[in-house]
C-alpha positions as CSV (number, residue, x, y, z in Angstrom):
1,X,14.0,-0.4,-11.8
2,X,14.3,-3.3,-14.2
3,X,11.3,-4.5,-16.2
4,X,11.2,-7.8,-14.4
5,X,11.2,-6.2,-11.0
6,X,8.5,-3.8,-12.0
7,X,6.3,-6.7,-13.1
8,X,6.9,-8.6,-9.9
9,X,6.1,-5.5,-7.8
10,X,3.0,-4.9,-9.7
11,X,1.9,-8.5,-9.1
12,X,2.5,-8.1,-5.3
13,X,0.6,-4.8,-5.1
14,X,-2.3,-6.4,-7.1
15,X,-2.6,-9.5,-4.8
16,X,-2.5,-7.2,-1.7
17,X,-5.1,-4.7,-3.1
18,X,-7.4,-7.5,-4.1
19,X,-7.3,-9.1,-0.7
20,X,-8.1,-5.8,1.0
21,X,-11.1,-5.1,-1.2
22,X,-12.4,-8.5,-0.6
23,X,-12.1,-8.0,3.2
24,X,-13.9,-4.5,2.8
25,X,-16.8,-6.1,1.1
26,X,-17.3,-8.5,3.9
27,X,-17.3,-5.9,6.7
28,X,-19.1,-2.7,6.0
29,X,-18.1,0.4,7.9
30,X,-21.6,1.6,8.1
31,X,-22.7,-0.7,10.9
32,X,-19.4,-0.5,12.7
33,X,-19.1,3.4,12.7
34,X,-22.7,3.8,13.6
35,X,-22.1,2.1,16.9
36,X,-19.5,4.7,17.8
37,X,-22.1,7.3,18.2
38,X,-23.0,6.2,21.7
39,X,-19.4,6.6,22.8
40,X,-19.0,10.4,22.3
41,X,-20.0,11.2,25.9
42,X,-16.7,9.7,27.1
43,X,-13.9,11.4,25.1
44,X,-11.2,9.0,26.4
45,X,-13.1,5.9,25.4
46,X,-14.2,7.5,22.0
47,X,-10.6,8.3,21.3
48,X,-9.4,4.7,22.0
49,X,-12.1,3.3,19.8
50,X,-11.2,5.7,16.9
51,X,-7.6,4.8,17.2
52,X,-8.5,1.1,17.1
53,X,-10.6,1.7,14.0
54,X,-7.6,3.4,12.3
55,X,-5.3,0.5,13.2
56,X,-7.8,-2.2,11.8
57,X,-8.9,-0.1,8.8
58,X,-6.1,-1.5,6.4
59,X,-7.4,-5.1,7.1
60,X,-11.0,-4.1,6.0
61,X,-10.0,-1.8,3.2
62,X,-12.2,0.9,4.4
63,X,-11.7,4.4,2.9
64,X,-10.0,6.9,5.2
65,X,-12.6,9.8,4.9
66,X,-15.3,8.2,6.8
67,X,-13.0,7.8,9.8
68,X,-12.0,11.6,9.5
69,X,-15.7,12.4,9.6
70,X,-16.1,10.4,12.7
71,X,-13.1,12.2,14.3
72,X,-14.6,15.6,13.4
73,X,-18.0,14.5,14.9
74,X,-16.4,13.5,18.2
75,X,-13.6,16.1,18.6
76,X,-14.8,19.1,16.5
77,X,-13.0,20.6,13.5
78,X,-10.0,22.5,15.3
79,X,-8.9,19.4,17.3
80,X,-10.1,16.8,14.9
81,X,-8.0,17.9,11.9
82,X,-4.6,17.2,13.3
83,X,-5.9,13.9,14.9
84,X,-7.4,12.8,11.6
85,X,-4.2,13.6,9.6
86,X,-2.2,11.6,12.1
87,X,-4.7,8.8,11.8
88,X,-4.4,8.7,8.0
89,X,-0.6,8.4,8.2
90,X,-0.8,5.8,10.8
91,X,-3.4,3.7,9.0
92,X,-1.6,3.7,5.5
93,X,1.9,2.8,7.0
94,X,1.1,-0.9,7.5
95,X,-0.1,-1.3,4.0
96,X,3.0,0.5,2.7
97,X,5.4,-1.6,4.7
98,X,3.6,-4.8,3.9
99,X,3.5,-4.0,0.2
100,X,7.2,-3.0,0.2
101,X,8.2,-6.2,2.1
102,X,6.1,-8.5,-0.2
103,X,7.3,-6.9,-3.4
104,X,10.9,-7.2,-2.2
105,X,10.4,-10.8,-1.4
106,X,8.9,-11.6,-4.7
107,X,11.6,-9.7,-6.6
108,X,14.4,-11.6,-4.8
109,X,12.6,-14.8,-5.6
110,X,12.2,-14.0,-9.4
111,X,15.9,-13.1,-9.6
112,X,17.0,-16.6,-8.1
113,X,14.5,-18.6,-10.1
114,X,15.8,-19.9,-13.4
115,X,14.2,-18.3,-16.5
116,X,13.9,-21.7,-18.4
117,X,10.3,-22.8,-17.6
118,X,7.6,-24.7,-19.4
119,X,5.2,-22.6,-21.5
120,X,2.5,-21.0,-19.4
121,X,-1.2,-21.7,-20.0
122,X,-3.0,-19.1,-22.1
123,X,-5.0,-17.6,-19.3
124,X,-1.8,-17.2,-17.2
125,X,-0.1,-15.6,-20.1
126,X,-3.0,-13.0,-20.4
127,X,-2.7,-12.3,-16.7
128,X,1.1,-11.9,-16.9
129,X,0.8,-9.4,-19.8
130,X,-1.9,-7.4,-17.8
131,X,0.4,-7.2,-14.9
132,X,3.3,-6.3,-17.1
133,X,1.3,-3.4,-18.5
134,X,0.2,-2.3,-15.0
135,X,3.8,-2.5,-13.7
136,X,5.1,-0.5,-16.6
137,X,2.3,2.2,-16.2
138,X,3.1,2.6,-12.5
139,X,6.8,2.7,-13.2
140,X,6.4,5.3,-15.9
141,X,4.0,7.4,-13.7
142,X,6.5,7.8,-10.9
143,X,9.4,8.2,-13.3
144,X,7.6,11.1,-14.9
145,X,6.0,12.7,-11.9
146,X,8.7,12.1,-9.2
147,X,8.1,10.4,-5.9
148,X,6.8,13.3,-3.9
149,X,4.7,14.8,-6.6
150,X,3.4,11.4,-7.6
151,X,2.2,10.4,-4.1
152,X,0.6,13.8,-3.6
153,X,-1.3,13.6,-6.9
154,X,-2.4,10.1,-6.2
155,X,-3.8,11.1,-2.8
156,X,-5.6,14.1,-4.4
157,X,-7.2,12.0,-7.1
158,X,-10.5,10.2,-6.0
159,X,-9.1,6.7,-6.1
160,X,-9.0,4.1,-3.3
161,X,-6.4,5.1,-0.7
162,X,-4.8,1.6,-0.4
163,X,-4.4,1.2,-4.1
164,X,-2.4,4.5,-4.2
165,X,-0.3,3.2,-1.2
166,X,0.5,-0.2,-2.8
167,X,1.5,1.7,-6.0
168,X,3.9,3.9,-4.1
169,X,5.3,1.1,-2.1
170,X,6.2,-1.2,-5.1
171,X,7.6,1.8,-6.9
172,X,10.5,2.3,-4.5
173,X,9.1,5.6,-3.0
174,X,10.9,6.4,0.3
175,X,9.1,6.4,3.6
176,X,9.7,10.2,4.1
177,X,8.4,11.0,0.6
178,X,5.4,8.8,1.2
179,X,4.5,10.4,4.4
180,X,5.0,14.0,3.2
181,X,3.0,13.3,0.0
182,X,0.2,11.6,1.9
183,X,-0.1,14.5,4.3
184,X,-0.2,17.1,1.4
185,X,-2.5,15.2,-0.8
186,X,-5.0,14.0,1.9
187,X,-5.2,17.4,3.6
188,X,-8.1,18.7,1.5
189,X,-10.1,15.4,1.8
190,X,-9.4,15.2,5.5
191,X,-10.3,18.8,6.2
192,X,-13.6,18.5,4.3
193,X,-14.5,15.3,6.0
194,X,-13.7,16.6,9.5
195,X,-15.8,19.7,8.9
196,X,-18.7,17.5,7.6
197,X,-18.4,15.4,10.7
198,X,-18.2,18.3,13.0
199,X,-21.4,19.8,11.6
200,X,-23.3,16.6,11.7
201,X,-26.1,15.9,14.1
202,X,-25.1,12.3,14.3
203,X,-22.1,10.2,13.3
204,X,-22.0,9.2,9.7
205,X,-19.9,6.7,7.7
206,X,-20.9,8.1,4.3
207,X,-17.8,10.3,4.4
208,X,-16.9,11.3,0.8
209,X,-20.6,10.9,-0.2
210,X,-21.6,13.9,1.7
211,X,-18.6,15.9,0.4
212,X,-20.2,15.9,-3.1
213,X,-19.2,15.2,-6.6
214,X,-18.0,18.9,-7.0
215,X,-15.4,18.5,-4.3
216,X,-14.2,15.2,-5.9
217,X,-13.9,16.9,-9.3
218,X,-12.0,19.7,-7.8
219,X,-9.4,17.4,-6.2
220,X,-9.2,15.4,-9.4
221,X,-8.5,18.7,-11.3
222,X,-5.8,19.7,-8.8
223,X,-4.1,16.3,-9.3
224,X,-4.1,16.9,-13.1
225,X,-2.6,20.4,-12.6
226,X,0.1,19.0,-10.4
227,X,1.0,16.4,-13.1
228,X,0.7,18.7,-16.0
229,X,4.3,20.1,-15.8
230,X,6.1,16.7,-15.7
231,X,3.8,15.3,-18.3
232,X,4.5,18.2,-20.8
233,X,8.3,18.0,-20.1
234,X,8.1,14.2,-20.9
235,X,6.3,14.8,-24.1
236,X,8.8,17.5,-25.2
237,X,11.8,15.2,-24.5
238,X,10.1,12.4,-26.5
239,X,9.4,14.7,-29.5
240,X,12.9,16.5,-29.4
241,X,15.1,15.1,-32.3
242,X,18.2,13.3,-31.3
243,X,21.8,14.4,-32.3
244,X,21.8,11.9,-35.3
245,X,18.4,13.2,-36.7
246,X,19.6,16.8,-36.3
247,X,22.9,16.2,-38.1
248,X,21.1,14.3,-40.9
249,X,18.6,17.2,-41.3
250,X,21.5,19.7,-41.5
251,X,23.2,17.6,-44.2
252,X,20.1,17.4,-46.3
253,X,19.6,21.2,-46.1
254,X,23.3,21.8,-47.2
255,X,22.9,19.4,-50.2
């Protein structure tokens, strides 16, 4: 991936993530999911409403774990887990496809736009440098970790789901690697949320809040362990002397 392409992809992901976070601030999941409690007496209607919530979740930037808790509350742990995992995959796919499409369009536009432009204002230059650093960081992350490992670790880490999705989309991760990494990384979070929902006396939208800080730290530690191997290999390669340095060292020793 070229540096200019990485910058453009980072810009596209930042725009999409900002828009979704703003939408999530306007529509709280607490009120919406609280109204679902009265529908549990009708499993079919409850299932249709939950499916609708998973479909509209990307537009509102809600986290996925509250929905998994609602699924566990309505269907129980055994039936709710596969439904919630399927819901996670379905709800992140539109974000992934949209971010990939937007970044591809922006990359094509940047390649066809002449590079001779008037000097940008200072504030635009600061934003450009910030996006450059973000794009470089995302590119280095996936280059070091690899697509599947990178997606899995980003799902295990306690960071917003849609930010991880946008980062994977603009980094050229394939759809298959994205889906597999999402299922593996989201499995602990989804399982815990479904169990919490199944044991609740009433439907809750607090989701991860009830899972506790300890569980969040455990998942974060698992993500770090998953990335430890690639990070160590990268550090070793960077510190390993090149052929010219080795030859010069040998000549100095002989002299």
